[in-house]
N, C-alpha and C positions, 0 to 999 in steps of 0.2 A: 505492499499498499504505501500511496506515494504520502512524507509527511512534510516535506520542504512547501512554503510556498509557493504557487506557480505563477505566471503572469495574468494568463487569462482562461473564466470559464464562461465557455458557449453553451447555454441552460435554453432545456424545454424544445430546443427545433428538431426539426424534421432531417435528416440525415441522407442526402444522397448521393449514390454510386452507381455503376455498370450495372451492379448485382440487384437493385433493389433499393428500398425506401426503410427506416427504421427512425421509431425516437430515440434520440440520441445526443447525450452533452458532450461537449467536444473539450479537451484541458489544453492548454499549451505555457510553453516553458520553453524562455531561450529559441524563440521563431519556428520550432517545429512543433506537432503533434503529438501528444504526453501518450495519451490515452484517450478513449472515446470508451463511451455505454449512457447504460438506457439512467443513471441516475449516478453526478459524480459531484451531489451539491453538499457532500461530506469534505469534497477538495477545497483546501483554504488557495486563492485567487487573490492578487491584487486589483483584480476588476472583474465582475463578473455581467455579461450581457445576458439579457433574461429575451431569446429569441421564440416563445412559446406560440407554436401555430405558424411559422414561417421554415423555410426549408435553409439547407443549410449544403450547399454546395461546394464542391472544389471550386477553386479559383479556375476561368477558362485560359486555355493557349490560343493565342492567334495563331496558328501557324505559317500563315501567309501575309506579310506585311514590309511596307515600305516607306522607313519614314526620313527618307533622305531628301524630301520635295518641297512641299509648302508647310504640313508639319514634322519637326526633326522629335527625338526621341522625348521632349520634354512635352512637350503638349501630346504626340502622340500615346506617350504611357499616361497621361491625365486623363485623357478620351477613355484610352481602357480601363481603365479606375470605375472611370465611372459606369462603365457596361459592365462590370461584374469577371475584366480580362485580368490575371494578375499575371503572365508571360507571356513577353512578345518574341516572335521566331522571328530575325527580318533577310530579308537578303541585303546579302554586301558582298560587293567585287568589285569589278577594275572597270568599274562604269567612272570614267576620270573627266569626263567630258560633261557627264551627270554633277559629278560631287565641285566641279570649280564653278558650273554654273547656278547650282542652289548653298553654293555657299558651307561647303560640308570641307571641313581646312585636315581632317582627317583621311579624307577622300583621295586627295593629291599627292597619291605616292605613285609609283611606276610596278610596285610588285606587289598580285591580291594579296598575301598572307600578308603586307604590310599596313595594306589599309583594312582589313578585318579585326588587327591589331589597334590598327588607332581606332576604328569603332568603338569596340570593347572600353578602350582607355576613356573615351566620350561618355559612353551611356551610363557608364557605372556612376559617374556626376550629374549626370544628365537626369536618366528615366526615375520616374516615382515607384517599377515595379522591377521585375527580375524578367529575364532575357536571354535569348541563344540566338544562333547566328546558322543561317545556310549559306552556303559560299554563292558566289553569285558566277560564270564563269560565262565570259563572250570571246570572241577572234582576238583582245589582248592578250588574251595566256597562252594559245599556243604554242610561241615557243617555249614557256616554262611549263607545261603542264604534269609533265612528267615529275614536278616538284611539288607545282600547287597544290594540284589533289591528296599528296600524303602530305604534304605540310599541314592542310588544314583541317584533315581528319585526325594528327595528333592534338591540334588545338582543341579541337571537338567541334569543331563546324564539319559534319558528318556529311551533309544534304547536299548536292550539288544542284543548282536550278542551271537547264539553257532555255533558249530561246530557240524556236525550227520557225519562226517567223520575222516579220521588219528584215527583210530580203538584205542579205549582207553586199548583194551581187548592185546594192545600188547606188554610186560613190557619192549622191547628192546626199544621200540620205545622212542626219548626223547620228542616226543609229545605226548607220554602216554597220560597225562592228559586234553588236547585240547578236544580231543571227549567229548562231553556229552550224555551221554546216555536216551532214553526220557524220563525214570520217571524223572529225575531232569529236561529236555527241559518241562517237562509239569508244573512241580513246580514252573519253573522261569514265565512260561507265565501266569498262575496262580495269583502270585505277581503281576507281570505285569499289570496283568486286575485290578486288586483293586486298582492302585493308579494313572491310567493312563499310565502307561509305554507299552510299543511296545516290542515283541520278533523280532528279525532275526536271520534268521539261511541261513548257509551256507550247502547248499542242494547237498550233496552226500550221497549213502547208504553206510556205512562203510566198513560193513562185506562183503559186495558184491565186495567195491572196494580194499579189504586187500586180497580177496580171487582170484581175477584175477590178481593182482600187484606177489602176491608169484606165483602164477602158471608160468605168463610168466617169471619168478624169472628161477624159475626149470626149465622151458625150453630154457633156455637161449636165451628166445626172450625181450633184454633189452635196443634195439635202441630206436631212434625217432623215427622209424618207427611203433613202438608197443603200445605209449602211448596212442594216443587217441581209440583202444579196450581197452585198460585198464580202461575206465571210460568212458562205451557208454554214449549216450543219456539219456537209462531208469534208470540210477542210478539217475541222477537229478532229473531225472520226478517221479519214485518212494519219493525220497526225498521231494520233495515240494507238492505231495498229502496226504503224511506224516504229513507233519508238518503243512500244511490249515487242517487236522482233528484235532490235537491236537488243536489248534488254534479256532475252532468251539466250540468244547465239553469244552474249559475254558474261553473263551470270551476274548481273547487275539488279539489284531490288529497283524496283522503278514507283515514283508517284508523279503522275500527272494531274496540273496545279490546275484548278478553278473549270473543273468541266460543267457544262452546260448545254447538253444535247442529247438526243432520246437514242439517237445515234451510236453515244458511245458506251451504252449499258451491254447490248451483247458482246463486244468487245471485250471489255473488263472482264466478264464473265467466263467469256471465252479464253481467256490466258489466265485468269484465277485457274479455271478446271483442268489447266494443263501445268500448274506447279509454280509460275512464277509467283513470286512476292511482288505483288502489286497493289498500292494502294492511291487512294483515289479520294481526292477533294472537290467540292463545289461552295459555291458562296452564297450570302445572303439574298443580296439581289436576284440570283437567279431563282431563288425559290420564292420570291414575294412581287418579281416585277417581270412585264413580257414586252416586245417592240410596241403593245400600245402606247407602255406607256414612253417610251423612249420618241414614240409619235407625239405627243402631249407635249414632255419635258426636252425636245430638243435633243443640243451641244450638252447640255446638264448630264445626261445618262449616256455619254459615250461612255462602253467600256471594251475591253478586249476579252476574251469573244464580246460579241455584242449583244445585249437582252432577246431574249428568241422567243419562241412562243408558247400559249399555254400546256400543249404535249411535251414541252421538252420541261416545262416544269412540274406539271405531274409525275415526267420521269425522275426526274432527281428525289423527288420526295421518297417515291417508291423506293429506289434504291439504295436512298439513306437507312429506310426502316428495314430493308432486306440485309445491309453487311455491304452491299456492289460498292457504294460509296462509304467509306471511312472517316471522313473531317467534314469540317464545318470552317472556311478564313476567312477571312475582312477581304483580301486582297486591296487593302484600302492605301492611298497615296497622297489626302489632301490636299486634293487640287485647289486654288482659289479658284474664279473666276478667271481671274488674269490670265494665269496660268493655262487655263484650258484655253480661250481663247485664243492666243501667242502659241498655241501646239507645246506647250513648255519650252520655249526656245528662248525669251529672251533674259532671262531668268530674275526678272520681275515677281516677287510673290502677288502684290500688289498692284494694279496699275487704273488706267481706264482704257484698256481698249474696248474699241467702241462694241455695242452689243447689235447683234446683227440681230437684221428684220425679221422675224417669225416664218422658215421655210429659205430664208436667203444664205444660211451658214455653208459653209463647205465643210461638210464634214470630217474630208481628209486631211483640214488644214488645224483640226482639233485635236488635242491632250485627250486620249484613253485612260479614264479613273476616275475614283468613284472614293464618296467619303463614308464610310459604311461601320467603322471600326465602334465607336461608341455604342450605336443602336441593337449590333451583331446580333448578341445574345437574345436581348429579350423583342428583338423581332422574332426571332425562332422559335422564341416559349409561346409567344402570341397565333404565330400564324402554323406553326408547326406541333407544341405539345398541346394547345389549348382545343386545337380544331381536330386532334387524335390521330393526326397523321404520323409523328412519332412520341414515343412515352418518354417521362421525365428522366430515367433509366439509362434511355437511349439517349438523350441531348446529353446527358452528365458527359457518356464515350464519346461521341462527339467533339463536343468541345473541349474536354478535359482526361480524358484517358487514353483516348486513341493516338492524342498528340504526344503525349508524354511518350508513348509505349513505341510508336513509330522512329520518333530522334532519338529514341534515345536518353531520356529527363525521367523514365520512371521508375521506383515510384517516388524518387523527390520529388517530381510536379505530377498533377493532375490526379491527386486521392487525397482524402484524407483517412490516415491511417498513423499509427505509431510510428515516430522516426520520418514524417514526409514533413515537408516545409507547410507550415501552417497557412498557405495562400485559400484564401477562401472568400466566397460571397453567399450574403445572408438575402434570399428573396422573399419580397411580400407578393404571392401569388394574385394579393388584391387590389393590388394598386395599378389605377389606371393613369396612365401616361402618352398626351398626347406632343409627339416630338415635332419640335420646335429649334430651341436655341442649341448648338454642340458648342463643347468646350475645343474643338477644332479650329484653326487658323482658317477653315475653308471656309466660304460663304455656299457651298455647295449641296447641303445638305441631301444624300440621296435620301434618305425615307422621312424626308418632313413631310406633314401633316398627319403623316399613320398615328391611328388610333392602339393604343398599343394595353394589352392585360397585364399586369406579370414584372416586376422593376426590381433590381438591385438595390438595397438600401443600405450596405452596408461592404466593403470591400477591406479585404488586409492581405495584405504583401508579409509573409513570413512573420506573424506575426501582430505587423503594426499596421494598425488601420491607418488606414490609406483617406477614403470617404466614408464619409459618416452622414446618414438625412439629409443628401444632397449639398454638402460641403465638405470640401478639402480641407484633409487631417492631419495628412503626411507631408513628410520633406524629403526632396532631394537630397542623393550623395549616399542613400542607403542601400542601392541595383545591384546586387552584381549576376557577372553571366554564368549560366549554366550550363558548361558544356554537353555535349553526347557522348556517350557513351555506345560506341561500335557493338559490344560484349551485352549493351541492356535493349537493342532495338528488339521490334517487334518481330524483325528479319533475320537475327541470330538466333543461331541453331537449338537455343533455351530460353528463347527469350518469350517476354508476354505477348499473347496474342492480342490484336488488334483487329476485328469484326469489322 
């Protein structure tokens, strides 16, 4: 029995895990969960928080974040904490042109691992919550790739994102070194497979996408209504199939990001049945918005892949429930209106770019990205849990347990059990909220106007309260980098299962 005084006792809540829900108290000491049980009222704690009738969830893990544009790790992590997210996994790598443009001084370096080291040093001081890192690989890395991948894995950045689109053969494009040709993609897969890493892909056929965009431009079809036709479902399906084939050949685990179309579901099922370690992600906007919203909202809702149709939305919900899709990530960019309208090429986060007339914008000159993080979990709670599309334990698997298992940070993160970090969110399932202002620098809130039922009312990171009753009470400077452990991933020989 515990005799010394603990830091916090969370009393009377309903503790939710991927296995179910139970009435349980949570005792916290030195930033970790010390004990859970149905009645810990005899334990001594400096603070007792009565959460009777509310749900106690592990802190969410945003497995898809870009805190390098409008929002950096300070305001990014603030949005995260307000939304019940306590761990960010950021895409960081050799996008030197972007880092220079957006003032990321830590990123203006030549060697990918040095950029990641600089980000870690910066984020530990700037962030309100803990974080991990995905390596981001581009053509800039190809000469050193044999050193880059093993070194990043040793550092704890064990997953590597590569773009299969944004055509690298378009020499006039500011992103002409971002897309990765197939031979480099396979080389990274091979290197990752040797040392316990995993390949991640933005799956769209870049050649076809560039061809369609050029064709539409030449025909003057540049309004928002033509965007979906420029990136049809088949481009995503083809790229997922191609990447999965490469992963089978090289032996690399594979994680296609931000999937959006019903056409990928049978492809995922096929390769999973063949034994590939394959994990799939979708995003809250693909679950709640469609091309009809894009037609009404215009450039504000441009994202890549694009918002699709109702049948695609239904397929994503079904795939989440069945285990074919395993995680939900925000794909948050924090673009402001000015950044979107200037195609994020001006470097000015705020500015006076002229507002295009409705239907007159050139959608191909506008940046793709949304502001989704702060309301990601509440939106999925309202549109998924409340409607019966997914259960609350499945919600915890998708946002907490599975990301931690897949990226090698479980059970430190993603679960509330003795020895785990005391990252948690208290949820009031009766709380009504209409999405209005956010804590992002973005002035283009993706979910603005949505009416939600169920919100986090307290967020804690390693035993420290960050958000309580709608107020920031936490401080910067205490964040920690959480390295991924290749031997603790769901694809490791004896790793935890992530369905």
